[in-house]
N, C-alpha and C positions, 0 to 999 in steps of 0.2 A: 504494500500500500504506500507508505511513506518511504522516500529515499532522499539521498543527499542532493539530488538535482532540484528538489522542491524549493530549496533555499534560494535558487537562482532567480526566482521571481523578484526577490528583494534587491537584486543587482541593478534592476531598472530604476533609475532615479526620477522618472516622470510619473505623474499621477495616472495618466491614461495607460501607460505601459505596465505599471505595477498592478493596477486594477485588472487589466486584461489577463495578466499572468495568474493572479489570485483566482479569478473566475474560471480560467481554463484549466489550471493545474491543481490548485489546492482545494477549492470549494467542492469539486466532484468527489474528492477523496473524503472530505468531511461528510458529504451526503451518504457515501457508502459506509462510513464508520458509524454514523449516528444510530442506526438500528441495532448494531452490535453492542454499542455502549448502553442503550436502553435495555436490551436483553440482559446484559451483564449486571446492571443495577437490579433488575427484577423486582422493582417496587410495585405494590398494588396501586399506589397513587400514580396517575399518568405523568410521564415526563416528556417534555417537548424539547426538540433540538432547535437552536437558533444560530444559523450561520451568519457571521458578521457581514453586513452590507456596506458599511463605510459610507453611508448616504450623506454625511455632513462634510465629507472630504471634497473640497472644491479647488484646492491649490496644491497642498503637500500630500505626497503619497503616504498611505498608512504604514506605520512602523512595524505593525504586527497584524495578525489576523487569526480568527478562532471560530470555533463552534461552542456554544454554551448550552448546558442542559439544566432546565429548571421545571418547576411544577406549574409555572405560569405560561399559558399558551401565547400571551401577547408580548412577553419580554422576560428578561432575566436579571437585570441589574439591581432591582429592588428586592430580590429574593436570593437566598443562598443557592449556589449553582456550581456545577462542575464545568470547567473550561479547558478545552483542548485546542492548542494552537501553535503558531510559529512566530518567532522573531527571525531576524536575518541570520542568527547564529545558533538557534536552539528550537527544539520542539518541547512543549510543556504540557503538563496536566496539572491543573490547580483546582483544589476545592476552595471556593471563594465566598467570602461575605464582604461586599464592597461598601464604600462610603455611602452609597445611595440606599442601603438597606432600610426598608420601611419600618422594620421592628428592630432597630439597632440595639436598644437596651436588652431586648430579649435574646438577640443573637450573641451579645457579649456574655450574658449569663450562661447561655448554652455552651459557648466556647470555653468559658471558665470551668464548667462542669466536665468538659471533655478533655481538659489539659492532660490528665494522667494517661488517657488513651492515645492522644496525639503524640505524647512523648514516647510511646512504645513503638511508633513507626520506625522503620529501619533507617540507618544513616544514609541511605540513598535519597532520602526525602529532604526537601528544602522548605524554607518559609520566606515570605515576601510581604512587605507592607504596602505595595503599590502595583496594581495589575498593569499599569501603563509605563512601568520602568523595569529595567533589567536587574536592578539590585536584589540580592537575595542572600541568605545565609543558610548554612546547614542546620537541620533541625536539632534542637536540644531543649531540655526542660526550661533552662534559663532564657533561651531565645524565644520560646513560645510565650513565656510569662511576660517578657518585655514587649513582645509584639502585641499581646492582648492589652497591656497597659496603654501602648501607643494608639491602638485602635479605639480604646475607650476615651482617650484624651484629645486626640487630633481628629477634627471633623472630616478631613479629606482622606484619612487613612483607610486602607483596606486590610483584610486579613486573609492571607493565602497560604495554603500548605499543599505541597505536591512534589512532582518529580520533573526533571529536565534532562534532555539528551542533546548534546552539542554537535553542531555541524562538523563533519569530518570524523565523527565517531564511527568505528567499524560496524556498529549495529545497523547503520543506514545502508550497508551493503546487503542486508538481508531483510527484505520488506516484511516477510512473515514474522521475523523475530521482533522487529520494532512494533508491529501491530499487536503481537502477543504481550509485549511489555506494557504497552499503553492500556490494553484491556485488563492486564493483571493489576496495574495501578488503580484503575477504576474499581476493580473488585476489592482491593485493599482499602480504598477510601469509602466504599459503599456504606458500611455501618456508621461512619462518621457523618456522611451526607444525610443518611436516614435520620440521625438525631437532630440535625439542623433544620430539617423540613417537617419535623413531627408537629 
């Protein structure tokens, strides 16, 4: 499914060129992946896939692109969601609660209750306070606690936990393997996602 050449769409520095590449190369793969992700989650609650459209882009090309999975048929930003996507140098899977969360206080409490479980994730996992920036750190109990404090105190902060695979990694030579790793990550995040949407 995914391979190293997918990153080449970001080599085009024009809005039209990059958008054409995303729509031709990456979006169809997101569409193919979406039913597999929903099946892997296996929730009784309906889950909807939202492929990023970048409709507000009129000048600068998108820095990243993604498909997000949420319980809301109309959107995802205001709800906890699973996000799978690309930057120019990495593929990511993030379990996300964004700054726009409509029940932010409730999300913060749920995340606080989940910290011990989150800390049990393997050291392959990372955390990030901003879904629109590349900054991240390796998961740790202390890091999770600090990120939750930041999410609680900073209005524009996000809370993300997930995995990343970087451009040039040999795993992209094996499309089936990277697909399996993505779905494995979805499965590992499944119980945590379930708690956030309860």
